[in-house]
N, C-alpha and C positions, 0 to 999 in steps of 0.2 A: 356657228358659234363666233362670238365677238372676241377678238384678241385684245387683251388689256396688258399694257406694258407695266411692269412692277419695278420700282426703283428700290434696290437693295443696298444702297450705300449706307454706311454707318449712321450718317446724320438722319436719313429718312427712317431707318429702323427705330432709332430712339424716338423720333417724332410719332411714328405709328404706335409704338408701345405706350407712350404717354397719353395718346388720345383714345386708344381702343382697348388697351390691356386692363381688365377689371380685377385681376388678382388670381389667387389660387383657391381652388374649391375641391374638397374631398367629401365624398358621400359614402353612405353605407351600401351594402350589397342587397340584392333582391329586386323584385319587380318595382317596388316603391322605394326610391332611394332618398333618404333624408340627409340633410347636411350634417356631417360629422365635424368638419373644421373648415373655416373660410378665413383667408388672409387677404386683407385689402391694403394695397400700398398707398402712400400719402400723395397720390396724384390720380388723375382720371375722374370719370363721372361717378363711380361708386363712392369714393371717399368724399367727393363734393356733396353727394346726396346725404351721406352720414353727417357731415358737418352742418349741413342745412337743417337736418332733422333735430340735431342737438340744439341749434340756435333757436328753432321754433319752440322746442320744449322749454328752454330757458326764457322764452318770451312770455310764457304764461305764468309770470311771477308777480309778486307784490313788493314794492320798495326795492327792487333790484336784487332780491335774494335769488341765487341760482337754484336750480333743481338737479342739475347734472354736474358731477364732479369727476375730473380726471385725476385719478390717484397715482399715476405713474411718475409724476414729476418729483425730483428729489427735493427741490426748494419750492415749497408751496406756501400759500397764505394761511392765516390762522383758521379760516373757515374750512378750507380743504383738509388741513391736518385734523380738525375736529371731526369731520365726516369720515375721514380715513380711520381714525381711532375708534369711532363709534361703530363703523361698519365691521371692522376686524374680519375682513374676508367673508362677510355675510353671516357670522355666527353669533355676534353679540345680540342678546335678547331675541334671537331668531332661530334658535336651535329647534324649536317646536313650532308647528304651523299655527297653533292656537294662541301663541304669544303675540304681543303687539310688535309689528314690524315697522321700524323707523327708517331703515334704508333697504334698498333692493338693488339688484344688478340692473344695468342698462341692457335692454333687450331689443333686438332687431329681427326682422324676417328676412331670411336668406333663401334664395332659390338658385340652383345650378342651371347651366345652359341646356342640359339634355331634357328631352321630353319625359324621361323617367324620373327626373328630379322633382321633388315636391317642396313647397314652401315650408320652411322650418323656423320655429322661434328659437333664436340663438342668443346667448349671453355675450356681451362685449367685455373682454377681459380688462380689468383694472379701471372700471368705471362704476360709479355708484349714483343712485337716484334717491333723493329724499321723498318720503311719502306724505300723504295727508295726515297720518298719525304723527309724523315728525313735527308738522306745523302745530298740531294741537298740543303736544307735549312741550315743545319749545316755548309756546306762549305761556303755558302754566308755569314752567320753570323760571322764566324771566319775571313773571309776576311774583313768585316766591322771593326772588332776589330784591325786587323793589319794596315789597312789604317788610322784609326783614331789615333792609337798610333804613327804611323810614322809622321803624321801631327803635333801632339803635341810635339814630340821630348822628350828630357830628362826632368825629373821632377826636381824641385828645391831640394837643398841639405837638406832642413828642411821639405820636404813633407812626407806624410804618406807612410807606406809600403803597396803598393797596386799593382795591376796588371801592371799599367803603369810603375812604377819603376822597376818591375821585367823584363818587356820587353825592356825598353829603358834605364834603369839605371838612376842615379842621376847626375845632372850637378854640377860641381865644382863651388864654389862661384866666383872664379876669371875668369871663362870662360864665354864669352858672347854668344857662339854658342848655339843655341836652338836644334840642331839636331845632330845626330851621323853620322859619315861617314861610319861606319860599324855596322852590326847587333850584338846585344848581343847573347850569347849562347841560352838564352830563346827564343829570337825572331827567331833565325834560327831554333830552334826546332819546334816552332809553324808554321813557314812557310813550313817546310818539312812535318809536319803532322797536317793539319788544322782541328783538331777535338776538341770537348769539353773535351774529356779525356786528351788530351795534356794540355789544359788550366788548368784543375784541378790538373794535376801532377805538373805544374809550381807553382800553388798557394799553394799546399800542405795541404789545409784545405777545408771545406765545405762552406766557406764564400760566394763564388760567385755562389752557386747553384741556389738560387731563382732568382737572377738577370739574370743569364744565361737562365733560363726558360723564363723570360720575353723577352729577346733578341731573343730567338728561335721563340716565338709566333709573335713578331713584324716583324721578317724577313719573316716568312711564310705569313703574311698579305701583306707585300710589294711584295713578289713574286706573290701572287695571284692577286694583284691589277693591275699588268702590264701584266697579261696573260688572264684576263677574258674578255677583249674587252668591258669594261664598264658594264658588267652584274651586278656587286656588287658595283663598284666604278664609279658612273656615272658622277661625276664632279671632277674638279681639287682640290677642297678644301678637299675632303675625302682622296685623295692621299697625300696631304700635311700634313694632320693630322696623317696619318699612318707613314709618314716619320719622323714627330716630335717625335712620340712614339719610333720609331727605334733609333733616336739619343739619346733620354733619356736612353734607355736600354743600348746602347753602353757605354754611360758615366757612368752608374751605374756599369757595369762590370769592367771598367777600373779604376774607382776612389774609389770603395768601399774598405775600409781598410781591409787588411788581418789580421785576428786575429791569435796570436801565438798558436801553438798546446800545449795542456796540457799534 
């Protein structure tokens, strides 16, 4: 047997823990033990692999739009607040499996160190991932905003500072024309990148986050109503009611005054 000297000084213990400690793992009982809870500290190989996996998932995006959102931070950007409100701990529009799922939890496969442990699909707490359905509904919702703003045209010279004035500009009192012949820079930006992130960048504040969540939900219901072949929307009145809520949501996003930044 080879004798190996072990350094147990405080400095070495901390170094060994940082390099080799993977975290805490709790499993169920029985012959096949699945992961019940796993805690990974913010150092070591396990956390590095987790961060690398999130980075690669965010790399499969278009126009820099993230797919994974960390919902734990107290001071977040508008897009993270939008996803946090829409996700609502996974219950918004997702209480039933047959409903359109816009966000889902971030999931990883965890396996303990014992031979009896089996790989288990686990949910990462306080993280949300946007789905392909989210991309579809988001594109439709932004197109509704663009079409409605184009129909309304320029706002009056004494109107509030809102998204409509950002997209269409203000009409000079002497001009009778209600529409612009050319798009404003903000409108061109939104047409080129029809995402809520672009909308929040144009507004510059968190004013429109909650109304944008309502628009996202209303658009998802509209998309579902015309694809379910009458399974949930059996009559015309229900579709008309859904369309009315969509119109109210679009109006709220366009006309809600934008508060100045402090």
